[in-house]
PDB file of N, CA, C and O in Angstrom, chain B, residues numbered from 101:
ATOM      1  N   UNK B 101     125.034  43.577 122.249  1.00  0.00           N
ATOM      2  CA  UNK B 101     125.471  44.973 122.116  1.00  0.00           C
ATOM      3  C   UNK B 101     124.455  46.067 121.470  1.00  0.00           C
ATOM      4  O   UNK B 101     124.187  46.140 120.271  1.00  0.00           O
ATOM      5  N   UNK B 102     123.978  46.847 122.428  1.00  0.00           N
ATOM      6  CA  UNK B 102     123.176  47.995 121.929  1.00  0.00           C
ATOM      7  C   UNK B 102     123.832  48.709 121.002  1.00  0.00           C
ATOM      8  O   UNK B 102     125.027  49.006 121.037  1.00  0.00           O
ATOM      9  N   UNK B 103     122.889  49.039 120.002  1.00  0.00           N
ATOM     10  CA  UNK B 103     123.410  49.725 118.808  1.00  0.00           C
ATOM     11  C   UNK B 103     124.078  51.066 119.285  1.00  0.00           C
ATOM     12  O   UNK B 103     125.094  51.367 118.659  1.00  0.00           O
ATOM     13  N   UNK B 104     123.702  51.888 120.243  1.00  0.00           N
ATOM     14  CA  UNK B 104     124.167  52.942 120.681  1.00  0.00           C
ATOM     15  C   UNK B 104     125.272  52.935 121.694  1.00  0.00           C
ATOM     16  O   UNK B 104     125.524  53.901 122.413  1.00  0.00           O
ATOM     17  N   UNK B 105     125.840  51.936 121.711  1.00  0.00           N
ATOM     18  CA  UNK B 105     126.919  51.629 122.655  1.00  0.00           C
ATOM     19  C   UNK B 105     128.457  52.180 122.239  1.00  0.00           C
ATOM     20  O   UNK B 105     129.056  51.613 121.325  1.00  0.00           O
ATOM     21  N   UNK B 106     129.043  53.271 122.928  1.00  0.00           N
ATOM     22  CA  UNK B 106     130.268  53.652 122.433  1.00  0.00           C
ATOM     23  C   UNK B 106     131.058  53.413 123.637  1.00  0.00           C
ATOM     24  O   UNK B 106     130.639  53.006 124.721  1.00  0.00           O
ATOM     25  N   UNK B 107     132.597  53.802 123.218  1.00  0.00           N
ATOM     26  CA  UNK B 107     133.543  53.710 124.144  1.00  0.00           C
ATOM     27  C   UNK B 107     133.247  54.556 125.425  1.00  0.00           C
ATOM     28  O   UNK B 107     133.383  54.137 126.574  1.00  0.00           O
ATOM     29  N   UNK B 108     132.856  55.707 125.095  1.00  0.00           N
ATOM     30  CA  UNK B 108     132.309  56.525 126.273  1.00  0.00           C
ATOM     31  C   UNK B 108     131.192  55.862 127.249  1.00  0.00           C
ATOM     32  O   UNK B 108     131.156  56.069 128.461  1.00  0.00           O
ATOM     33  N   UNK B 109     130.315  55.058 126.556  1.00  0.00           N
ATOM     34  CA  UNK B 109     129.524  54.226 127.477  1.00  0.00           C
ATOM     35  C   UNK B 109     130.011  53.277 128.132  1.00  0.00           C
ATOM     36  O   UNK B 109     129.390  52.848 129.105  1.00  0.00           O
ATOM     37  N   UNK B 110     131.189  52.750 127.768  1.00  0.00           N
ATOM     38  CA  UNK B 110     131.856  52.101 128.617  1.00  0.00           C
ATOM     39  C   UNK B 110     132.324  52.482 129.884  1.00  0.00           C
ATOM     40  O   UNK B 110     132.179  51.970 130.995  1.00  0.00           O
ATOM     41  N   UNK B 111     133.051  53.712 129.404  1.00  0.00           N
ATOM     42  CA  UNK B 111     133.637  54.460 130.694  1.00  0.00           C
ATOM     43  C   UNK B 111     132.525  54.862 131.514  1.00  0.00           C
ATOM     44  O   UNK B 111     132.691  55.039 132.721  1.00  0.00           O
ATOM     45  N   UNK B 112     131.579  54.998 131.049  1.00  0.00           N
ATOM     46  CA  UNK B 112     130.389  55.498 132.046  1.00  0.00           C
ATOM     47  C   UNK B 112     129.611  54.641 132.797  1.00  0.00           C
ATOM     48  O   UNK B 112     128.652  54.973 133.494  1.00  0.00           O
ATOM     49  N   UNK B 113     130.206  53.138 132.580  1.00  0.00           N
ATOM     50  CA  UNK B 113     129.581  52.301 133.565  1.00  0.00           C
ATOM     51  C   UNK B 113     129.921  52.355 134.799  1.00  0.00           C
ATOM     52  O   UNK B 113     129.245  51.769 135.645  1.00  0.00           O
ATOM     53  N   UNK B 114     131.154  53.147 135.163  1.00  0.00           N
ATOM     54  CA  UNK B 114     131.552  53.621 136.357  1.00  0.00           C
ATOM     55  C   UNK B 114     130.905  54.874 136.707  1.00  0.00           C
ATOM     56  O   UNK B 114     130.762  55.786 135.893  1.00  0.00           O
ATOM     57  N   UNK B 115     130.417  54.935 138.216  1.00  0.00           N
ATOM     58  CA  UNK B 115     129.769  56.279 138.444  1.00  0.00           C
ATOM     59  C   UNK B 115     130.760  57.445 138.346  1.00  0.00           C
ATOM     60  O   UNK B 115     130.343  58.549 137.994  1.00  0.00           O
ATOM     61  N   UNK B 116     131.904  57.274 138.607  1.00  0.00           N
ATOM     62  CA  UNK B 116     132.678  58.352 138.460  1.00  0.00           C
ATOM     63  C   UNK B 116     134.124  57.904 137.753  1.00  0.00           C
ATOM     64  O   UNK B 116     134.592  56.777 137.911  1.00  0.00           O
ATOM     65  N   UNK B 117     134.759  58.931 136.960  1.00  0.00           N
ATOM     66  CA  UNK B 117     136.055  58.552 136.600  1.00  0.00           C
ATOM     67  C   UNK B 117     136.892  58.184 137.607  1.00  0.00           C
ATOM     68  O   UNK B 117     137.697  57.278 137.396  1.00  0.00           O
ATOM     69  N   UNK B 118     136.839  58.790 138.793  1.00  0.00           N
ATOM     70  CA  UNK B 118     137.830  58.305 139.912  1.00  0.00           C
ATOM     71  C   UNK B 118     137.685  56.908 140.452  1.00  0.00           C
ATOM     72  O   UNK B 118     138.603  56.294 140.996  1.00  0.00           O
ATOM     73  N   UNK B 119     136.501  56.461 140.268  1.00  0.00           N
ATOM     74  CA  UNK B 119     136.199  54.811 140.445  1.00  0.00           C
ATOM     75  C   UNK B 119     137.005  54.037 139.381  1.00  0.00           C
ATOM     76  O   UNK B 119     137.766  53.124 139.700  1.00  0.00           O
ATOM     77  N   UNK B 120     136.809  54.440 138.077  1.00  0.00           N
ATOM     78  CA  UNK B 120     137.390  53.697 137.004  1.00  0.00           C
ATOM     79  C   UNK B 120     139.062  53.834 137.437  1.00  0.00           C
ATOM     80  O   UNK B 120     139.760  52.833 137.602  1.00  0.00           O
ATOM     81  N   UNK B 121     139.532  55.111 137.578  1.00  0.00           N
ATOM     82  CA  UNK B 121     140.824  54.944 137.923  1.00  0.00           C
ATOM     83  C   UNK B 121     141.136  54.031 138.941  1.00  0.00           C
ATOM     84  O   UNK B 121     141.934  53.135 138.667  1.00  0.00           O
ATOM     85  N   UNK B 122     140.680  54.091 139.999  1.00  0.00           N
ATOM     86  CA  UNK B 122     141.041  53.179 141.267  1.00  0.00           C
ATOM     87  C   UNK B 122     140.798  51.681 140.834  1.00  0.00           C
ATOM     88  O   UNK B 122     141.479  50.777 141.319  1.00  0.00           O
ATOM     89  N   UNK B 123     139.793  51.445 139.897  1.00  0.00           N
ATOM     90  CA  UNK B 123     139.424  49.959 139.641  1.00  0.00           C
ATOM     91  C   UNK B 123     140.895  49.594 138.620  1.00  0.00           C
ATOM     92  O   UNK B 123     141.355  48.458 138.728  1.00  0.00           O
ATOM     93  N   UNK B 124     141.349  50.246 137.984  1.00  0.00           N
ATOM     94  CA  UNK B 124     142.629  50.175 136.885  1.00  0.00           C
ATOM     95  C   UNK B 124     143.682  49.830 137.690  1.00  0.00           C
ATOM     96  O   UNK B 124     144.321  48.804 137.458  1.00  0.00           O
ATOM     97  N   UNK B 125     143.997  50.700 138.787  1.00  0.00           N
ATOM     98  CA  UNK B 125     144.899  50.694 139.667  1.00  0.00           C
ATOM     99  C   UNK B 125     145.129  49.428 140.514  1.00  0.00           C
ATOM    100  O   UNK B 125     146.189  49.087 141.038  1.00  0.00           O
ATOM    101  N   UNK B 126     143.809  48.723 140.557  1.00  0.00           N
ATOM    102  CA  UNK B 126     143.752  47.403 141.497  1.00  0.00           C
ATOM    103  C   UNK B 126     144.164  46.425 140.550  1.00  0.00           C
ATOM    104  O   UNK B 126     145.126  45.748 140.912  1.00  0.00           O
ATOM    105  N   UNK B 127     143.645  46.157 139.338  1.00  0.00           N
ATOM    106  CA  UNK B 127     143.927  45.349 138.358  1.00  0.00           C
ATOM    107  C   UNK B 127     145.235  45.163 137.568  1.00  0.00           C
ATOM    108  O   UNK B 127     145.723  44.148 137.071  1.00  0.00           O
ATOM    109  N   UNK B 128     145.679  46.495 137.598  1.00  0.00           N
ATOM    110  CA  UNK B 128     146.957  46.668 136.825  1.00  0.00           C
ATOM    111  C   UNK B 128     147.794  47.795 137.513  1.00  0.00           C
ATOM    112  O   UNK B 128     147.945  48.858 136.911  1.00  0.00           O
ATOM    113  N   UNK B 129     148.345  47.606 138.750  1.00  0.00           N
ATOM    114  CA  UNK B 129     148.944  48.463 139.536  1.00  0.00           C
ATOM    115  C   UNK B 129     150.261  49.258 138.879  1.00  0.00           C
ATOM    116  O   UNK B 129     150.758  50.309 139.285  1.00  0.00           O
ATOM    117  N   UNK B 130     150.591  48.609 137.974  1.00  0.00           N
ATOM    118  CA  UNK B 130     151.980  49.330 137.205  1.00  0.00           C
ATOM    119  C   UNK B 130     151.639  50.217 136.028  1.00  0.00           C
ATOM    120  O   UNK B 130     152.518  50.902 135.505  1.00  0.00           O
ATOM    121  N   UNK B 131     150.303  50.227 135.568  1.00  0.00           N
ATOM    122  CA  UNK B 131     149.942  51.135 134.755  1.00  0.00           C
ATOM    123  C   UNK B 131     149.637  52.812 135.034  1.00  0.00           C
ATOM    124  O   UNK B 131     148.825  53.135 135.901  1.00  0.00           O
ATOM    125  N   UNK B 132     150.114  53.488 134.500  1.00  0.00           N
ATOM    126  CA  UNK B 132     150.288  54.906 134.675  1.00  0.00           C
ATOM    127  C   UNK B 132     148.855  55.613 134.383  1.00  0.00           C
ATOM    128  O   UNK B 132     148.651  55.946 133.215  1.00  0.00           O
ATOM    129  N   UNK B 133     147.928  55.848 135.269  1.00  0.00           N
ATOM    130  CA  UNK B 133     146.605  56.411 134.836  1.00  0.00           C
ATOM    131  C   UNK B 133     146.263  57.633 135.757  1.00  0.00           C
ATOM    132  O   UNK B 133     146.883  57.827 136.802  1.00  0.00           O
ATOM    133  N   UNK B 134     145.287  58.420 135.340  1.00  0.00           N
ATOM    134  CA  UNK B 134     144.989  59.368 136.051  1.00  0.00           C
ATOM    135  C   UNK B 134     143.458  59.851 135.571  1.00  0.00           C
ATOM    136  O   UNK B 134     143.087  59.647 134.415  1.00  0.00           O
ATOM    137  N   UNK B 135     142.703  60.429 136.441  1.00  0.00           N
ATOM    138  CA  UNK B 135     141.241  60.762 136.281  1.00  0.00           C
ATOM    139  C   UNK B 135     141.283  61.783 134.999  1.00  0.00           C
ATOM    140  O   UNK B 135     140.345  61.751 134.203  1.00  0.00           O
ATOM    141  N   UNK B 136     142.198  62.542 134.833  1.00  0.00           N
ATOM    142  CA  UNK B 136     142.138  63.433 133.845  1.00  0.00           C
ATOM    143  C   UNK B 136     142.377  62.732 132.421  1.00  0.00           C
ATOM    144  O   UNK B 136     141.733  63.042 131.418  1.00  0.00           O
ATOM    145  N   UNK B 137     143.340  61.786 132.450  1.00  0.00           N
ATOM    146  CA  UNK B 137     143.480  60.983 131.324  1.00  0.00           C
ATOM    147  C   UNK B 137     142.081  60.191 130.953  1.00  0.00           C
ATOM    148  O   UNK B 137     141.719  60.144 129.778  1.00  0.00           O
ATOM    149  N   UNK B 138     141.333  59.590 131.968  1.00  0.00           N
ATOM    150  CA  UNK B 138     140.172  59.100 131.573  1.00  0.00           C
ATOM    151  C   UNK B 138     138.917  60.027 131.156  1.00  0.00           C
ATOM    152  O   UNK B 138     137.944  59.600 130.534  1.00  0.00           O
ATOM    153  N   UNK B 139     139.067  61.231 131.549  1.00  0.00           N
ATOM    154  CA  UNK B 139     138.265  62.196 131.070  1.00  0.00           C
ATOM    155  C   UNK B 139     138.473  62.543 129.472  1.00  0.00           C
ATOM    156  O   UNK B 139     137.549  62.728 128.680  1.00  0.00           O
ATOM    157  N   UNK B 140     139.756  62.587 129.191  1.00  0.00           N
ATOM    158  CA  UNK B 140     140.168  62.666 127.870  1.00  0.00           C
ATOM    159  C   UNK B 140     139.755  61.549 126.956  1.00  0.00           C
ATOM    160  O   UNK B 140     139.424  61.841 125.807  1.00  0.00           O
ATOM    161  N   UNK B 141     139.741  60.187 127.389  1.00  0.00           N
ATOM    162  CA  UNK B 141     139.284  59.160 126.699  1.00  0.00           C
ATOM    163  C   UNK B 141     137.778  59.381 126.411  1.00  0.00           C
ATOM    164  O   UNK B 141     137.353  59.160 125.277  1.00  0.00           O
ATOM    165  N   UNK B 142     136.982  59.796 127.370  1.00  0.00           N
ATOM    166  CA  UNK B 142     135.671  59.943 127.070  1.00  0.00           C
ATOM    167  C   UNK B 142     135.279  61.014 126.094  1.00  0.00           C
ATOM    168  O   UNK B 142     134.331  60.823 125.333  1.00  0.00           O
ATOM    169  N   UNK B 143     136.030  62.239 126.080  1.00  0.00           N
ATOM    170  CA  UNK B 143     136.017  63.217 125.429  1.00  0.00           C
ATOM    171  C   UNK B 143     136.226  62.782 123.845  1.00  0.00           C
ATOM    172  O   UNK B 143     135.532  63.194 122.916  1.00  0.00           O
ATOM    173  N   UNK B 144     137.241  61.937 123.752  1.00  0.00           N
ATOM    174  CA  UNK B 144     137.626  61.610 122.211  1.00  0.00           C
ATOM    175  C   UNK B 144     136.834  60.357 121.750  1.00  0.00           C
ATOM    176  O   UNK B 144     136.835  60.050 120.558  1.00  0.00           O
ATOM    177  N   UNK B 145     136.196  59.669 122.622  1.00  0.00           N
ATOM    178  CA  UNK B 145     135.432  58.362 122.647  1.00  0.00           C
ATOM    179  C   UNK B 145     136.646  57.199 122.172  1.00  0.00           C
ATOM    180  O   UNK B 145     136.404  56.280 121.389  1.00  0.00           O
ATOM    181  N   UNK B 146     137.747  57.397 122.697  1.00  0.00           N
ATOM    182  CA  UNK B 146     138.933  56.267 122.569  1.00  0.00           C
ATOM    183  C   UNK B 146     139.729  55.950 123.693  1.00  0.00           C
ATOM    184  O   UNK B 146     140.290  56.793 124.392  1.00  0.00           O
ATOM    185  N   UNK B 147     139.775  54.653 123.870  1.00  0.00           N
ATOM    186  CA  UNK B 147     140.835  54.262 124.953  1.00  0.00           C
ATOM    187  C   UNK B 147     142.024  53.885 124.140  1.00  0.00           C
ATOM    188  O   UNK B 147     141.970  53.222 123.105  1.00  0.00           O
ATOM    189  N   UNK B 148     143.141  54.378 124.710  1.00  0.00           N
ATOM    190  CA  UNK B 148     144.308  53.905 123.813  1.00  0.00           C
ATOM    191  C   UNK B 148     144.629  52.395 124.160  1.00  0.00           C
ATOM    192  O   UNK B 148     144.358  51.836 125.223  1.00  0.00           O
ATOM    193  N   UNK B 149     145.249  51.851 123.078  1.00  0.00           N
ATOM    194  CA  UNK B 149     145.425  50.356 123.116  1.00  0.00           C
ATOM    195  C   UNK B 149     146.052  49.821 124.355  1.00  0.00           C
ATOM    196  O   UNK B 149     145.607  48.781 124.839  1.00  0.00           O
ATOM    197  N   UNK B 150     147.014  50.425 124.886  1.00  0.00           N
ATOM    198  CA  UNK B 150     147.748  50.196 126.101  1.00  0.00           C
ATOM    199  C   UNK B 150     146.783  50.075 127.479  1.00  0.00           C
ATOM    200  O   UNK B 150     147.074  49.314 128.402  1.00  0.00           O
ATOM    201  N   UNK B 151     145.861  50.745 127.478  1.00  0.00           N
ATOM    202  CA  UNK B 151     144.792  50.826 128.271  1.00  0.00           C
ATOM    203  C   UNK B 151     143.524  50.009 128.296  1.00  0.00           C
ATOM    204  O   UNK B 151     142.716  49.973 129.224  1.00  0.00           O
ATOM    205  N   UNK B 152     143.456  49.337 127.112  1.00  0.00           N
ATOM    206  CA  UNK B 152     142.245  48.429 126.926  1.00  0.00           C
ATOM    207  C   UNK B 152     142.260  47.444 127.650  1.00  0.00           C
ATOM    208  O   UNK B 152     141.191  47.270 128.235  1.00  0.00           O
ATOM    209  N   UNK B 153     143.193  46.571 127.899  1.00  0.00           N
ATOM    210  CA  UNK B 153     143.059  45.381 128.690  1.00  0.00           C
ATOM    211  C   UNK B 153     143.003  45.822 130.150  1.00  0.00           C
ATOM    212  O   UNK B 153     142.255  45.188 130.895  1.00  0.00           O
ATOM    213  N   UNK B 154     143.581  46.651 130.549  1.00  0.00           N
ATOM    214  CA  UNK B 154     143.371  47.011 132.088  1.00  0.00           C
ATOM    215  C   UNK B 154     141.845  47.401 132.315  1.00  0.00           C
ATOM    216  O   UNK B 154     141.220  47.010 133.300  1.00  0.00           O
ATOM    217  N   UNK B 155     141.255  48.268 131.242  1.00  0.00           N
ATOM    218  CA  UNK B 155     139.898  48.526 131.509  1.00  0.00           C
ATOM    219  C   UNK B 155     138.883  47.406 131.369  1.00  0.00           C
ATOM    220  O   UNK B 155     137.858  47.385 132.050  1.00  0.00           O
ATOM    221  N   UNK B 156     139.217  46.379 130.380  1.00  0.00           N
ATOM    222  CA  UNK B 156     138.374  44.991 130.511  1.00  0.00           C
ATOM    223  C   UNK B 156     138.465  44.464 131.554  1.00  0.00           C
ATOM    224  O   UNK B 156     137.443  43.998 132.058  1.00  0.00           O
ATOM    225  N   UNK B 157     139.610  44.370 132.167  1.00  0.00           N
ATOM    226  CA  UNK B 157     139.842  43.572 133.444  1.00  0.00           C
ATOM    227  C   UNK B 157     139.141  44.152 134.547  1.00  0.00           C
ATOM    228  O   UNK B 157     138.583  43.476 135.412  1.00  0.00           O
ATOM    229  N   UNK B 158     139.169  45.539 134.518  1.00  0.00           N
ATOM    230  CA  UNK B 158     138.428  46.289 135.629  1.00  0.00           C
ATOM    231  C   UNK B 158     136.856  46.195 135.533  1.00  0.00           C
ATOM    232  O   UNK B 158     136.121  46.321 136.513  1.00  0.00           O
ATOM    233  N   UNK B 159     136.414  45.957 134.229  1.00  0.00           N
ATOM    234  CA  UNK B 159     134.918  45.919 133.875  1.00  0.00           C
ATOM    235  C   UNK B 159     134.374  44.687 134.623  1.00  0.00           C
ATOM    236  O   UNK B 159     133.419  44.626 135.397  1.00  0.00           O
ATOM    237  N   UNK B 160     135.351  43.559 134.135  1.00  0.00           N
ATOM    238  CA  UNK B 160     134.902  42.255 134.573  1.00  0.00           C
ATOM    239  C   UNK B 160     135.045  42.143 136.056  1.00  0.00           C
ATOM    240  O   UNK B 160     134.155  41.495 136.608  1.00  0.00           O
ATOM    241  N   UNK B 161     135.982  42.643 136.811  1.00  0.00           N
ATOM    242  CA  UNK B 161     135.798  42.573 138.201  1.00  0.00           C
ATOM    243  C   UNK B 161     134.615  43.307 138.886  1.00  0.00           C
ATOM    244  O   UNK B 161     134.324  43.062 140.056  1.00  0.00           O
ATOM    245  N   UNK B 162     133.959  44.182 138.160  1.00  0.00           N
ATOM    246  CA  UNK B 162     132.744  44.756 138.489  1.00  0.00           C
ATOM    247  C   UNK B 162     131.499  44.014 138.146  1.00  0.00           C
ATOM    248  O   UNK B 162     130.373  44.230 138.594  1.00  0.00           O
ATOM    249  N   UNK B 163     131.844  43.162 137.336  1.00  0.00           N
ATOM    250  CA  UNK B 163     130.544  42.341 136.804  1.00  0.00           C
ATOM    251  C   UNK B 163     130.006  43.037 135.504  1.00  0.00           C
ATOM    252  O   UNK B 163     128.876  42.732 135.121  1.00  0.00           O
ATOM    253  N   UNK B 164     130.801  44.021 134.754  1.00  0.00           N
ATOM    254  CA  UNK B 164     130.268  44.628 133.829  1.00  0.00           C
ATOM    255  C   UNK B 164     130.629  43.790 132.385  1.00  0.00           C
ATOM    256  O   UNK B 164     131.771  43.391 132.153  1.00  0.00           O
ATOM    257  N   UNK B 165     129.715  43.625 131.640  1.00  0.00           N
ATOM    258  CA  UNK B 165     129.922  42.750 130.177  1.00  0.00           C
ATOM    259  C   UNK B 165     130.870  43.719 129.187  1.00  0.00           C
ATOM    260  O   UNK B 165     130.344  44.502 128.397  1.00  0.00           O
ATOM    261  N   UNK B 166     131.974  43.615 129.285  1.00  0.00           N
ATOM    262  CA  UNK B 166     132.929  44.347 128.436  1.00  0.00           C
ATOM    263  C   UNK B 166     134.036  43.297 128.008  1.00  0.00           C
ATOM    264  O   UNK B 166     134.825  42.807 128.816  1.00  0.00           O
ATOM    265  N   UNK B 167     134.018  43.034 126.797  1.00  0.00           N
ATOM    266  CA  UNK B 167     134.889  42.168 126.175  1.00  0.00           C
ATOM    267  C   UNK B 167     135.947  42.675 125.208  1.00  0.00           C
ATOM    268  O   UNK B 167     135.832  43.802 124.725  1.00  0.00           O
ATOM    269  N   UNK B 168     136.970  41.886 124.908  1.00  0.00           N
ATOM    270  CA  UNK B 168     138.008  42.478 123.811  1.00  0.00           C
ATOM    271  C   UNK B 168     137.286  42.755 122.473  1.00  0.00           C
ATOM    272  O   UNK B 168     137.563  43.733 121.778  1.00  0.00           O
ATOM    273  N   UNK B 169     136.339  41.835 122.149  1.00  0.00           N
ATOM    274  CA  UNK B 169     135.735  41.947 120.931  1.00  0.00           C
ATOM    275  C   UNK B 169     135.010  43.119 120.935  1.00  0.00           C
ATOM    276  O   UNK B 169     135.051  43.919 120.000  1.00  0.00           O
ATOM    277  N   UNK B 170     134.377  43.261 121.889  1.00  0.00           N
ATOM    278  CA  UNK B 170     133.545  44.781 121.875  1.00  0.00           C
ATOM    279  C   UNK B 170     134.220  45.906 121.980  1.00  0.00           C
ATOM    280  O   UNK B 170     133.746  46.918 121.466  1.00  0.00           O
ATOM    281  N   UNK B 171     135.429  45.953 122.650  1.00  0.00           N
ATOM    282  CA  UNK B 171     136.334  47.146 122.825  1.00  0.00           C
ATOM    283  C   UNK B 171     136.767  47.323 121.190  1.00  0.00           C
ATOM    284  O   UNK B 171     136.675  48.408 120.614  1.00  0.00           O
ATOM    285  N   UNK B 172     137.202  46.211 120.606  1.00  0.00           N
ATOM    286  CA  UNK B 172     137.596  46.265 119.289  1.00  0.00           C
ATOM    287  C   UNK B 172     136.692  46.821 118.315  1.00  0.00           C
ATOM    288  O   UNK B 172     137.002  47.704 117.516  1.00  0.00           O
ATOM    289  N   UNK B 173     135.320  46.154 118.431  1.00  0.00           N
ATOM    290  CA  UNK B 173     134.074  46.764 117.582  1.00  0.00           C
ATOM    291  C   UNK B 173     133.910  48.218 117.880  1.00  0.00           C
ATOM    292  O   UNK B 173     133.635  48.918 116.905  1.00  0.00           O
ATOM    293  N   UNK B 174     133.995  48.646 118.719  1.00  0.00           N
ATOM    294  CA  UNK B 174     133.581  50.011 119.433  1.00  0.00           C
ATOM    295  C   UNK B 174     134.612  50.897 118.716  1.00  0.00           C
ATOM    296  O   UNK B 174     134.223  51.725 117.893  1.00  0.00           O
ATOM    297  N   UNK B 175     135.837  50.756 118.987  1.00  0.00           N
ATOM    298  CA  UNK B 175     136.970  51.401 118.357  1.00  0.00           C
ATOM    299  C   UNK B 175     136.798  51.580 116.828  1.00  0.00           C
ATOM    300  O   UNK B 175     136.799  52.688 116.290  1.00  0.00           O
ATOM    301  N   UNK B 176     136.657  50.465 116.200  1.00  0.00           N
ATOM    302  CA  UNK B 176     136.249  50.488 114.635  1.00  0.00           C
ATOM    303  C   UNK B 176     135.105  51.351 114.224  1.00  0.00           C
ATOM    304  O   UNK B 176     135.144  52.071 113.226  1.00  0.00           O
ATOM    305  N   UNK B 177     134.105  51.254 115.011  1.00  0.00           N
ATOM    306  CA  UNK B 177     133.016  52.219 114.668  1.00  0.00           C
ATOM    307  C   UNK B 177     132.986  53.690 115.012  1.00  0.00           C
ATOM    308  O   UNK B 177     132.201  54.557 114.628  1.00  0.00           O
ATOM    309  N   UNK B 178     134.108  53.777 115.889  1.00  0.00           N
ATOM    310  CA  UNK B 178     134.118  55.208 116.133  1.00  0.00           C
ATOM    311  C   UNK B 178     134.984  56.203 115.375  1.00  0.00           C
ATOM    312  O   UNK B 178     135.457  57.255 115.805  1.00  0.00           O
ATOM    313  N   UNK B 179     135.097  55.675 114.185  1.00  0.00           N
ATOM    314  CA  UNK B 179     135.660  56.483 113.153  1.00  0.00           C
ATOM    315  C   UNK B 179     137.179  56.127 112.859  1.00  0.00           C
ATOM    316  O   UNK B 179     137.918  56.876 112.222  1.00  0.00           O
ATOM    317  N   UNK B 180     137.561  54.922 113.383  1.00  0.00           N
ATOM    318  CA  UNK B 180     138.956  54.347 112.768  1.00  0.00           C
ATOM    319  C   UNK B 180     138.822  54.092 111.463  1.00  0.00           C
ATOM    320  O   UNK B 180     137.750  54.166 110.862  1.00  0.00           O
ATOM    321  N   UNK B 181     140.154  53.708 110.851  1.00  0.00           N
ATOM    322  CA  UNK B 181     140.245  53.572 109.360  1.00  0.00           C
ATOM    323  C   UNK B 181     139.292  52.061 109.066  1.00  0.00           C
ATOM    324  O   UNK B 181     139.456  51.065 109.770  1.00  0.00           O
ATOM    325  N   UNK B 182     138.515  52.100 108.165  1.00  0.00           N
ATOM    326  CA  UNK B 182     137.868  50.919 107.681  1.00  0.00           C
ATOM    327  C   UNK B 182     138.765  50.120 106.848  1.00  0.00           C
ATOM    328  O   UNK B 182     139.830  50.509 106.367  1.00  0.00           O
ATOM    329  N   UNK B 183     138.216  48.928 106.720  1.00  0.00           N
ATOM    330  CA  UNK B 183     139.046  48.040 105.775  1.00  0.00           C
ATOM    331  C   UNK B 183     139.213  48.288 104.429  1.00  0.00           C
ATOM    332  O   UNK B 183     140.144  47.806 103.785  1.00  0.00           O
ATOM    333  N   UNK B 184     138.128  49.215 103.835  1.00  0.00           N
ATOM    334  CA  UNK B 184     138.071  49.605 102.516  1.00  0.00           C
ATOM    335  C   UNK B 184     138.873  50.780 102.463  1.00  0.00           C
ATOM    336  O   UNK B 184     139.414  50.932 101.368  1.00  0.00           O
ATOM    337  N   UNK B 185     139.117  51.663 103.318  1.00  0.00           N
ATOM    338  CA  UNK B 185     139.982  52.786 103.267  1.00  0.00           C
ATOM    339  C   UNK B 185     141.391  52.056 103.440  1.00  0.00           C
ATOM    340  O   UNK B 185     142.220  52.333 102.572  1.00  0.00           O
ATOM    341  N   UNK B 186     141.680  51.393 104.181  1.00  0.00           N
ATOM    342  CA  UNK B 186     143.118  50.686 104.381  1.00  0.00           C
ATOM    343  C   UNK B 186     143.532  50.171 103.108  1.00  0.00           C
ATOM    344  O   UNK B 186     144.661  50.474 102.722  1.00  0.00           O
ATOM    345  N   UNK B 187     142.681  49.319 102.273  1.00  0.00           N
ATOM    346  CA  UNK B 187     143.054  48.803 101.165  1.00  0.00           C
ATOM    347  C   UNK B 187     143.227  49.805 100.047  1.00  0.00           C
ATOM    348  O   UNK B 187     144.114  49.657  99.206  1.00  0.00           O
ATOM    349  N   UNK B 188     142.320  50.902 100.031  1.00  0.00           N
ATOM    350  CA  UNK B 188     142.678  51.932  99.058  1.00  0.00           C
ATOM    351  C   UNK B 188     144.042  52.784  99.320  1.00  0.00           C
ATOM    352  O   UNK B 188     144.601  53.450  98.449  1.00  0.00           O
ATOM    353  N   UNK B 189     144.425  52.667 100.491  1.00  0.00           N
ATOM    354  CA  UNK B 189     145.867  53.314 100.850  1.00  0.00           C
ATOM    355  C   UNK B 189     146.820  52.357 100.332  1.00  0.00           C
ATOM    356  O   UNK B 189     147.886  52.827  99.934  1.00  0.00           O
ATOM    357  N   UNK B 190     146.660  51.200 100.264  1.00  0.00           N
ATOM    358  CA  UNK B 190     147.877  50.239  99.985  1.00  0.00           C
ATOM    359  C   UNK B 190     148.330  50.268  98.533  1.00  0.00           C
ATOM    360  O   UNK B 190     149.273  49.567  98.166  1.00  0.00           O
TER     361      UNK B 190
END
């Protein structure tokens, strides 16, 4: 995994947000998704949990190397609560 990889860089694997939306619809037809929602993910550098698996499936269908482990790691490094902060709060 390149050191500069982010959630946004995963989203940017697709040429357009519309292509990612279409691919998600193909692998998960019941998921409610819009191009605008995907734009917000990129702006916030976060893919909500309920969309992560469909994004992973869509990436795999295109041959992109996106795993669940990568998704979790990138979310953790994108400003999510660290284990130290979680322990301090307990």
